[in-house]
Structures are given as structure tokens and as C-alpha cells.
C-alpha positions in Angstrom: 27.4 20.8 -2.3 29.3 18.3 -4.4 30.3 16.4 -1.2 26.8 16.4 0.1 25.5 15.0 -3.2 28.2 12.3 -3.2 27.2 11.3 0.3 23.6 11.0 -0.7 24.5 8.9 -3.7 26.6 6.6 -1.5 23.6 6.1 0.8 21.8 2.9 -0.2 18.4 4.4 0.9 18.6 7.4 -1.3 20.3 5.6 -4.2 17.7 2.9 -4.3 15.0 5.5 -3.7 16.1 7.4 -6.8 15.4 4.5 -9.1 12.1 3.7 -7.4 11.1 7.4 -7.2 11.6 8.0 -11.0 9.8 4.8 -11.9 7.1 5.3 -9.3 6.6 8.9 -10.4 6.0 7.6 -14.0 3.9 4.8 -12.6 1.8 7.2 -10.5 1.2 9.3 -13.6 -0.1 6.2 -15.4 -2.2 5.2 -12.4 -3.7 8.7 -12.2 -4.5 8.5 -15.9 -6.2 5.2 -15.1 -8.2 6.7 -12.3 -9.1 9.8 -14.5 -10.3 7.6 -17.4 -12.3 5.4 -15.1 -13.9 8.4 -13.4 -14.7 10.1 -16.7 -16.1 7.0 -18.4 -17.9 5.2 -15.6 -18.8 8.3 -13.5 -18.9 8.3 -9.6 -20.7 5.0 -9.3 -18.1 3.1 -11.4 -15.2 4.9 -9.9 -16.5 4.0 -6.4 -16.8 0.4 -7.5 -13.2 0.1 -8.6 -11.9 1.9 -5.5 -13.9 -0.4 -3.3 -12.6 -3.5 -5.1 -9.0 -2.4 -4.4 -10.0 -1.8 -0.7 -11.5 -5.2 -0.4 -8.4 -6.8 -2.0 -6.3 -4.9 0.5 -8.5 -6.0 3.5 -8.7 -9.7 2.5 -4.9 -9.6 1.8 -3.9 -8.7 5.3 -2.3 -12.0 6.0 -0.3 -11.7 2.8 0.8 -8.2 3.7 1.9 -9.5 7.1 3.8 -12.3 5.3 5.4 -9.8 2.9 6.5 -7.5 5.7 8.2 -10.3 7.6 9.9 -11.6 4.5 11.3 -8.1 3.7 12.6 -7.8 7.3 14.2 -11.3 7.3 15.9 -10.9 3.9 17.0 -7.3 4.2 18.4 -7.9 7.7 20.3 -11.0 6.5 22.9 -8.9 4.6 25.5 -11.3 3.1 23.2 -14.4 3.4 20.2 -12.8 1.8 20.1 -15.1 -1.2 20.3 -18.2 1.0 17.5 -16.8 3.2 15.3 -16.1 0.1 15.8 -19.6 -1.2 14.9 -21.1 2.2 11.8 -18.9 2.6 10.5 -19.7 -0.9 10.9 -23.5 -0.3 9.0 -23.1 3.0 6.3 -21.0 1.3 5.7 -23.5 -1.6 5.6 -26.4 0.9 2.8 -24.7 2.9 0.8 -23.8 -0.2 0.7 -27.5 -1.3 -0.3 -28.6 2.2 -3.2 -26.0 2.5 -4.3 -25.9 -1.1 -7.7 -27.5 -0.2 -8.8 -24.2 1.5 -9.5 -22.7 -1.9 -12.7 -24.8 -2.0 -14.1 -22.8 0.9 -13.3 -19.5 -0.9 -15.1 -20.7 -4.0 -18.1 -21.6 -2.0 -18.3 -18.1 -0.6 -18.4 -16.4 -4.0 -22.2 -16.3 -4.5 -22.6 -14.4 -1.1 -20.1 -11.6 -1.9 -22.5 -9.2 -3.7 -24.9 -9.1 -0.7 -22.1 -8.7 1.9 -20.1 -6.0 0.0 -22.8 -4.1 -2.1 -20.5 -4.6 -5.1 -21.9 -5.5 -8.6 -21.8 -9.1 -9.7 -18.8 -8.6 -12.1 -16.7 -7.0 -9.4 -17.8 -9.4 -6.6 -17.0 -12.5 -8.7 -13.5 -11.2 -9.5 -12.6 -10.7 -5.9 -11.6 -14.3 -5.0 -9.3 -14.7 -8.1 -7.6 -11.5 -7.3 -7.0 -12.7 -3.7 -5.5 -15.9 -4.9 -3.2 -14.2 -7.4 -2.2 -11.6 -4.9 -1.2 -14.4 -2.5 1.6 -15.5 -4.8 2.5 -12.0 -5.9 3.0 -10.8 -2.4 5.9 -13.2 -1.7 7.9 -12.6 -4.8 7.4 -8.8 -4.6 8.6 -8.8 -1.0 11.6 -11.0 -1.9 12.6 -8.5 -4.6 12.4 -5.6 -2.2 14.2 -7.5 0.5 17.1 -8.2 -1.9 17.2 -4.6 -2.8 16.7 -5.2 -6.4 15.1 -1.8 -6.7 15.6 -1.2 -10.4 14.0 -4.4 -11.5 11.2 -3.9 -9.0 10.6 -0.5 -10.6 10.5 -1.9 -14.1 8.0 -4.6 -13.1 5.8 -1.9 -11.5 5.8 0.2 -14.6 4.9 -2.7 -16.9 2.0 -3.7 -14.5 0.7 0.0 -14.5 0.8 0.1 -18.3 -1.4 -2.9 -18.8 -3.9 -1.6 -16.2 -4.0 1.7 -18.0 -4.6 0.0 -21.3 -7.9 -1.4 -20.0 -9.1 2.0 -19.1 -8.0 3.4 -22.5 -10.1 0.8 -24.3 -13.1 1.6 -22.2 -12.6 5.3 -22.9 -12.5 4.4 -26.6 -15.9 2.8 -26.2 -15.0 -0.9 -25.8 -17.2 -2.4 -23.1 -16.9 -1.1 -19.6 -16.3 -2.4 -16.1 -15.6 -5.9 -17.2 -12.7 -4.8 -19.5 -11.2 -2.6 -16.8 -11.2 -5.5 -14.2 -9.9 -7.9 -16.9 -6.9 -5.8 -17.5 -6.2 -5.2 -13.8 -6.1 -9.0 -13.5 -3.7 -9.2 -16.4 -1.4 -6.5 -14.9 -1.2 -8.5 -11.6 -0.5 -11.7 -13.5 2.4 -10.1 -15.4 3.8 -8.7 -12.2 3.7 -12.2 -10.7 5.4 -13.9 -13.7 8.1 -11.2 -14.0 8.9 -11.4 -10.3 9.2 -15.1 -10.3 11.6 -15.0 -13.3 13.8 -12.4 -11.8 14.0 -14.1 -8.4 14.9 -17.4 -9.9 17.4 -15.9 -12.3 19.2 -14.1 -9.4 18.7 -16.5 -6.5 18.8 -20.0 -8.1 22.2 -19.3 -9.8 23.8 -18.3 -6.6 22.0 -20.8 -4.4 21.7 -24.3 -6.0 19.4 -26.8 -4.2 22.1 -28.3 -2.0 23.5 -25.1 -0.6 20.5 -23.4 1.1 19.3 -24.3 4.6 15.8 -25.8 5.1 13.3 -24.2 7.4 11.7 -26.7 9.7 9.5 -24.4 11.8 5.8 -25.1 12.1 3.4 -22.2 11.4 2.5 -22.3 15.1 6.1 -21.6 16.1 6.2 -18.6 13.7 3.1 -16.9 15.0 4.3 -17.1 18.5 7.4 -14.9 17.8 7.4 -11.3 18.9 8.2 -10.1 15.4 5.2 -11.9 14.0 2.8 -10.6 16.6 3.9 -7.0 16.2 3.9 -7.2 12.5 0.5 -8.8 12.3 -1.3 -6.2 14.4 0.6 -3.3 12.9 -0.3 -4.4 9.3 -4.0 -4.9 10.4 -4.0 -1.4 11.7 -2.4 0.3 8.6 -4.6 -1.8 6.2 -7.8 -0.8 8.1 -6.6 2.8 8.1 -6.2 2.7 4.3 -9.5 1.0 3.4 -12.2 0.8 6.0 -13.6 4.3 5.4 -14.0 3.6 1.6 -15.7 0.2 2.4 -18.0 1.8 4.9 -19.1 4.6 2.6 -19.7 2.1 -0.3 -21.8 -0.1 2.0 -24.0 2.6 3.7 -24.0 5.5 1.2 -25.3 5.8 -2.3 -23.2 4.8 -5.3 -22.9 8.4 -6.2 -21.6 9.4 -2.7 -19.2 6.5 -2.6 -17.7 7.7 -5.9 -17.3 11.3 -4.6 -15.7 10.1 -1.4 -13.4 7.8 -3.3 -12.2 10.7 -5.4 -11.6 12.8 -2.2 -9.6 9.9 -0.8 -7.6 9.7 -4.0 -6.7 13.4 -3.8 -5.8 13.0 -0.2 -3.4 10.1 -0.8 -1.7 11.9 -3.7 1.0 13.0 -1.2 1.6 9.3 -0.3 1.9 8.5 -4.1 4.6 11.3 -4.4 6.6 9.8 -1.4 5.5 6.2 -2.1 8.9 4.9 -3.1 10.5 6.4 0.0 7.8 4.8 2.2 8.4 1.4 0.5 12.2 1.7 1.1 11.7 2.7 4.7 11.0 -0.8 5.9 14.1 -2.2 4.2 16.4 0.7 5.2 15.3 0.8 8.9 15.5 -2.9 9.2 19.1 -3.1 8.2 21.9 -3.0 10.8 24.1 -0.7 8.6 23.8 3.1 8.6 22.2 3.3 12.1 23.5 6.8 12.6 21.8 8.0 9.4 18.4 6.5 10.0 17.1 9.3 12.3 18.4 11.9 9.8 16.6 10.2 6.9 13.4 10.2 9.0 13.7 13.9 9.9 14.5 15.0 6.3 11.6 13.0 5.0 9.1 14.5 7.5 10.4 18.0 6.6 9.8 17.3 2.9 6.3 16.0 3.7 5.4 19.2 5.5 6.5 21.2 2.6 4.6 19.1 0.1 1.5 19.1 2.2 1.6 22.9 2.5 1.9 23.4 -1.2 -0.9 20.9 -1.9 -3.2 22.7 0.5 -2.6 26.0 -1.1 -3.1 24.5 -4.6 -6.3 22.5 -3.7 -8.0 25.5 -2.0 -7.0 28.0 -4.7 -7.6 26.0 -7.8 -10.2 23.4 -6.6 -12.5 23.7 -9.7 -9.6 23.5 -12.1 -8.1 20.4 -10.3 -11.4 18.5 -10.1 -12.3 19.3 -13.7 -8.8 18.4 -14.9 -8.9 15.0 -13.3 -12.5 13.8 -13.2 -14.7 16.3 -15.0 -18.0 17.9 -14.1 -19.5 14.7 -12.7 -17.3 15.1 -9.6 -18.0 18.8 -8.9 -19.4 17.8 -5.5 -15.8 17.3 -4.2 -14.8 20.9 -4.8 -16.0 22.3 -1.5 -14.1 19.6 0.5 -10.9 19.4 -1.6 -8.8 21.5 0.8 -9.4 19.0 3.6 -8.0 16.3 1.4 -4.5 17.7 1.7 -4.8 17.9 5.5 -5.9 14.3 5.8 -3.2 13.3 3.2 -0.5 14.8 5.5 -1.7 12.8 8.5 -2.1 9.7 6.3 1.4 9.8 5.0 3.1 10.7 8.3 1.4 7.8 10.1 2.3 5.4 7.3 6.0 6.4 7.2 6.6 6.6 11.0 4.7 3.3 11.5 7.1 1.7 9.0 10.0 3.1 11.1 8.7 1.5 14.3 7.8 -1.7 12.6 11.3 -2.1 11.2 12.6 -1.6 14.7 10.2 -4.3 16.0 8.8 -1.7 18.4 5.5 -2.0 20.2 4.9 1.7 19.2 4.0 0.4 15.7 0.8 -0.9 17.3 -0.5 2.7 18.0 -2.7 2.6 14.9 -3.8 -0.9 15.6 -5.2 0.1 19.0 -6.7 3.2 17.6 -8.7 1.7 14.7 -11.4 -0.1 16.7 -12.3 3.2 18.2 -12.4 4.9 14.8 -14.7 2.2 13.4 -17.1 2.7 16.4 -17.2 6.5 15.6 -18.0 5.7 11.9 -21.2 3.9 13.0 -22.1 6.6 15.5 -21.7 9.6 13.3 -24.5 10.8 11.0 -24.5 9.3 7.5 -23.0 12.3 5.8 -19.8 12.6 3.9 -18.8 15.7 5.7 -19.1 13.9 9.1 -16.8 11.1 7.8 -14.2 13.6 6.5 -14.2 15.6 9.8 -13.8 12.4 11.8 -10.8 11.5 9.6 -9.0 14.8 10.1 -9.6 15.1 13.9 -9.1 11.4 14.8 -6.0 10.8 12.7 -4.6 14.2 13.6 -4.5 12.9 17.2 -3.0 9.6 16.1 -0.2 11.5 14.2 0.7 13.4 17.3 0.8 10.2 19.3 3.2 8.7 16.8 5.5 11.7 16.8 5.4 11.9 20.6 6.4 8.2 20.8 9.2 8.8 18.4 10.7 11.8 20.3 10.2 10.1 23.6 12.0 6.9 22.4 14.9 9.1 21.1 15.2 11.0 24.4 15.4 7.8 26.4 18.1 6.4 24.1 20.3 9.4 24.7 20.1 9.2 28.5 
């Protein structure tokens, strides 16, 4: 047992995962308190509003997510040259921002049309563009921290950001304003995340890579987007982002505010499993992109999937047995409509987490199998518009459709392993 523990501690994936897991566990508790307070103070309509805001930020940040994923892959695979690569990418990143800064004007012009397009309130709609712009910068520096394997510092930043977000919900729970206060503190939390990330990157990278020692990147954007890695990453990220958000956006647009809030709470319960394994999923891209520990990567994937099966089974039993207690504990009596469908949340959560994790594995390997979800999502969206406008119909579609997608991912993985052993 001692030797086994020693081997795990020597593994960078598990060692880094320990720091992120502990911090993320605390951060997830803070985020759940945030959601609980928002749900209890603003009710289903307000909770649906905040959930949809996060979904729209994720959807409009798809290019940033693609950029972040490529940065993580480039830096983490560089091994000994990671600091030089980080400095080169940052220099290239800032040059492109200065050149294309004028595009912000078009975003500002679009602001008055956001409420009509999204069905969000004015306060939430007008905050969307500032969030997008701030997230643009945050995405790079957060990805750089992850690629450099500065997991402990990344965890501390995440905790600080979660604390400030929670503070806004606490103030509203205490009777100070409402939706505006919550959105303001979310903005502050993102800003703190950005400033802390910039400080840490510069403190670690600039000391080791002065101006004259890092190589310049002279590629044009057109050259970058033609690369196989960019194409695979782009469509894979589009697929996973639509998978995470499009159902919430759809329900918000075509259902009542009350129904949108109930569905958002169901989705939150479903993704609780991903929150538990969130740090492992974040580390997956870094670990599987590296050229070290190739023999351990399949073992890590297998162990993680087994842990996921166990957690999903426990959550299903708990949700179905103690549904009224769980809903009342988190959101209160305003959300009792989610009680009959709570058990299905654990089933969807299992599919959601398996797809996210295995997709990260294929993406790190630069495999076309990571496009499975991207090809499936257009069909899913078509089904959303065909089905009756009922929450149960959307939930059943989620379970059946993504259950099939999960099987496709696992089939692709085992088939690729069997071919590699021949």
C-alpha cells in the first residue's frame, strides 16, 4: 500500500490533481453556496437568468476556449522550453490584440439588440459584452498557468475568485439590492482572476525569459488556422461548448422564466458529478498532451472512469431516495417542481462527465475522434426544435441522445486501443 501511494504521489497528474482537487472542492462548495443563495433570493426566474448568462458567456467565448486549449497543448508539450514558449505566445497574443482592437466597436453597437435576441433582462444583457472582453484576456493567462503546471497557484486564484462571487450573493441574501449586485461581483471576481494570473505569469516567466532570450512567432493567423491541431481543437471545443450550454439557452428562449429556472437547477444537479471530478478533467488535457508517462495514461483514464461509475451510482441512489430533502436543502420550496425529475439528473450527469473527460483525452492526442460530439450536436439541436415544448421532453432527449454519444466515445477509445496493440 505504501509503495502504491508513493507511486501515485510521484505521478505528476495525481500530485497536481491533489492540489486542484482540494482547492476545487472548496471552490465548488463556495460556488454551490452561491447558486443556493441566488436560487433562494431571486427564485427560479432569477436563477435561470444567471445560469443563462453563464451559458451565453461560454457560447460567445468559443474562440477563446479554442485559443486556451491550443495554448495548454503547446506549453505543456514543450517540456523544458515551456517558459520560452509562454513568453513567445504572450508576445504574439498582445500584438494581435493591438492590431484588431477596433473590432470592439462592433460589439458595442450590438449591445442594444441583446435583450431581444436572448430574452435576458436589460441588466444581464448589457453586462454580456464586458464579460466577453474580460474573459478574452483571462482565457490566455489561465491557460498559460495550466500549461506551465502551476497548479497550486491556479487553485489559489480560483478560490479567491469564488469568494468574491459568493460575496455578492451574500449581500443580496442580506437584502442589499438584487441581480445587479450579483452581476457586479461576478465581474469583480473575473477581474481579480485576470490580474492575479498576469502577476504570477510575469513573476515566473519574465524572470527566466528576459526579452532577448525568447523566440518571436511570425506566423499569420491564416497559417495557424490551417493546421490540423487548430481544426480539430476548434470543432471539438465548439461541440463541447454547445453540449454544455445550448439546452439552457434554448429553454430560456422558448420556455417561461419559471421553467427556465427549474431546468437550470436540474442541470446544476446533473453537473454536480463534473464539479467533483472537475480538477481531474482540467488536468486531463495537460497530462494526456505530455510525452512523458505514456504507459500510465491509459491506466489513469480507466481508473477515472471507474471512479465516475461509482460516484454516479451513489448520486442516483441519493437523488432518488432523498429528492425532497436535497431540493429543499439547496434551493427551497420554490424549486419543488424538480423533485420528480431529480433522479434523471444523475444519469445525465454521468453521460456529461464521461463525454467531457474522454473528449479531453482524444483532443490531447490530436485525434479526429474528439470530433464525435461536434458532429452529433447539430442533430441534437434539430431534435430540440422538433420535440414538444415540455421540460420532460428535453430531459428525455438529453439522456437518450447523449447516452448514445457516450457509447460512441467508449467504442472509439477501445477500438483505437485494439488497433494500437496489433
